[in-house]
N, C-alpha and C positions, 0 to 999 in steps of 0.2 A: 725350784722348778719354775721356768718361765712360761706364762700362759701364752697360748697361740692368739694373736690378733687377727681376726678375719680381714681380708682384702677389702670386702664392702664397707667396713667399718673405716678403713684407712682411706678409701675413696670418698666416702661422705665427707670425712674431716677435710680432704683436699678441696672438694667442691665448696665447703663452707668458707675456707681460706679465700679462695679464688673469687667468690661472689662479694665478699667483705673488701677484698683488695681492690676489685673494679669499682664497687661503690664509693670506696673512699677516694679512688683516683678521679673519678667523674664529679665527685663533690655533690651527687644527686641525693645521696642518703648520709645523713649525720650518723656516725656509729655511737650508740648510746651505752653499749657494754663491751667490754673487751672480750677477747677470745677465751681468755682464761676464766671469765665469769659466765660464760655460757656453757651449757650441759648438752650432752648428746645421750639419748636413749640406748641402752645396751642390756644384752641378757648375758650373764655370766654362767658357764658351766663350771660347777663346783664339785669337790669330793664330797662324797656322801655326808661328811660330818664337819662341813666347813663351819668356821666361826664368823658368823655374819658381823658381829661386832667388830672384829678384825678389819674385815672389809670396809666397814664404814669409818674406821680410824684412818684408813688409806685413801679417804675421799670418795668412796661409793655411797650413793644415796639408794636406798631400798625402796621400790615402789610396789612390788610384788614377789611373794615368796611362793615357789611351786612345790607341791608335795609328791606329785606323780614322778617328777623328774628331778634331778639334782641341778636345779638351776634356780637363779633368782633374777628379777628384772630391776632395772633402776637407771641412774644416770652416772655419768662420770664427767669431769670438766672436758670441753670440747677443745682439747689441746692435744696434738699428736704425741708430743714429748711426755706429757703427763700420763696419758694412756700407756705409752710404752713402758714408762717407770712403774706404774701400776701393775702391768703384766709381769714385770720382773720381780716386784717386791710383794704382791698380794699373796698370802698364804692360801693354799687349796683351790686356787682358780686354774682351771685347765684350759679355757678358752673364752674369748671376748668376742661377741658378735653384735653387729648393728640391730638394733630393736626397731625395724622399719614395718611398715603396713605391708601385708601379703594378701594378695587377691587370688581367687581360683578363676581360670579362665573357663568359658563354656566349651564343652567337648561334644562333637555330634556323636550321638548314640549310634552303635554299629547296626546296620540294616540287615 
Protein backbone atom coordinates (compact mmCIF):
# COMPACT_ATOMS: atom_id res chain seq x y z
CA UNK A 1 0.00 0.00 0.00
CA UNK A 2 1.34 3.41 -0.94
CA UNK A 3 1.06 6.12 1.70
CA UNK A 4 -0.52 9.46 0.87
CA UNK A 5 2.00 12.32 0.81
CA UNK A 6 0.41 15.65 1.78
CA UNK A 7 0.45 18.56 -0.67
CA UNK A 8 1.88 20.79 2.08
CA UNK A 9 4.94 18.54 2.40
CA UNK A 10 5.50 18.54 -1.36
CA UNK A 11 5.18 22.35 -1.42
CA UNK A 12 7.73 22.72 1.41
CA UNK A 13 10.19 20.53 -0.50
CA UNK A 14 9.68 22.63 -3.64
CA UNK A 15 10.28 25.81 -1.61
CA UNK A 16 13.49 24.34 -0.20
CA UNK A 17 14.79 23.46 -3.67
CA UNK A 18 13.80 26.84 -5.13
CA UNK A 19 15.60 28.73 -2.33
CA UNK A 20 18.71 26.53 -2.66
CA UNK A 21 18.82 26.96 -6.43
CA UNK A 22 18.40 30.75 -6.20
CA UNK A 23 21.14 31.06 -3.58
CA UNK A 24 23.48 28.85 -5.56
CA UNK A 25 22.93 30.85 -8.77
CA UNK A 26 23.52 34.18 -7.06
CA UNK A 27 26.64 32.85 -5.27
CA UNK A 28 25.54 34.69 -2.14
CA UNK A 29 25.30 31.54 -0.10
CA UNK A 30 27.65 28.62 -0.19
CA UNK A 31 25.73 25.37 0.07
CA UNK A 32 27.28 23.37 2.90
CA UNK A 33 24.97 20.36 2.82
CA UNK A 34 23.44 18.54 -0.09
CA UNK A 35 19.68 18.21 -0.41
CA UNK A 36 19.98 14.52 0.39
CA UNK A 37 21.79 15.28 3.69
CA UNK A 38 19.04 17.63 4.87
CA UNK A 39 15.99 16.44 6.71
CA UNK A 40 12.40 17.59 6.80
CA UNK A 41 10.14 17.19 9.87
CA UNK A 42 7.16 14.91 9.24
CA UNK A 43 4.33 13.14 11.01
CA UNK A 44 3.53 9.62 9.86
CA UNK A 45 0.01 8.29 10.32
CA UNK A 46 0.57 4.59 10.81
CA UNK A 47 -1.37 1.39 11.34
CA UNK A 48 -1.98 0.67 15.01
CA UNK A 49 0.68 -2.04 15.16
CA UNK A 50 3.31 -0.41 12.96
CA UNK A 51 6.87 -1.69 13.37
CA UNK A 52 8.90 1.45 14.10
CA UNK A 53 12.18 -0.42 13.58
CA UNK A 54 11.16 -1.16 9.97
CA UNK A 55 10.39 2.52 9.40
CA UNK A 56 13.80 3.47 10.79
CA UNK A 57 15.43 0.92 8.47
CA UNK A 58 13.76 2.78 5.58
CA UNK A 59 15.41 6.09 6.62
CA UNK A 60 12.89 7.54 9.10
CA UNK A 61 14.35 9.08 12.27
CA UNK A 62 11.85 9.04 15.16
CA UNK A 63 11.66 12.12 17.37
CA UNK A 64 8.35 11.42 19.16
CA UNK A 65 5.86 8.58 19.51
CA UNK A 66 2.22 9.38 20.17
CA UNK A 67 0.09 7.07 22.26
CA UNK A 68 -3.30 8.75 21.88
CA UNK A 69 -3.20 8.49 18.08
CA UNK A 70 -1.55 6.09 15.66
CA UNK A 71 1.23 8.41 14.57
CA UNK A 72 4.92 9.11 15.02
CA UNK A 73 6.90 12.31 14.46
CA UNK A 74 10.37 12.37 13.03
CA UNK A 75 12.43 13.32 10.02
CA UNK A 76 12.97 12.07 6.50
CA UNK A 77 15.60 13.13 3.97
CA UNK A 78 14.51 16.41 2.33
CA UNK A 79 14.45 14.85 -1.10
CA UNK A 80 11.13 14.51 -2.94
CA UNK A 81 12.13 11.28 -4.71
CA UNK A 82 13.29 9.71 -1.44
CA UNK A 83 10.01 10.63 0.28
CA UNK A 84 7.94 9.23 -2.59
CA UNK A 85 10.01 6.03 -2.48
CA UNK A 86 9.48 5.84 1.30
CA UNK A 87 5.72 6.33 0.76
CA UNK A 88 5.70 3.33 -1.57
CA UNK A 89 7.99 1.04 0.41
CA UNK A 90 7.35 1.78 4.10
CA UNK A 91 5.09 -0.79 5.71
CA UNK A 92 2.05 0.34 7.72
CA UNK A 93 2.36 4.05 6.77
CA UNK A 94 -0.97 5.54 5.73
CA UNK A 95 -0.09 9.23 5.37
CA UNK A 96 3.00 11.48 5.47
CA UNK A 97 2.42 15.08 6.58
CA UNK A 98 4.70 18.07 7.00
CA UNK A 99 5.27 18.74 10.71
CA UNK A 100 5.16 22.52 10.79
CA UNK A 101 4.32 25.04 13.44
CA UNK A 102 0.62 25.64 13.93
CA UNK A 103 -0.80 28.74 15.56
CA UNK A 104 -4.34 29.56 16.62
CA UNK A 105 -5.75 32.84 15.41
CA UNK A 106 -7.70 35.02 17.82
CA UNK A 107 -11.43 34.89 17.34
CA UNK A 108 -13.79 37.65 18.45
CA UNK A 109 -16.21 36.37 21.06
CA UNK A 110 -19.86 36.56 20.02
CA UNK A 111 -21.67 39.57 21.49
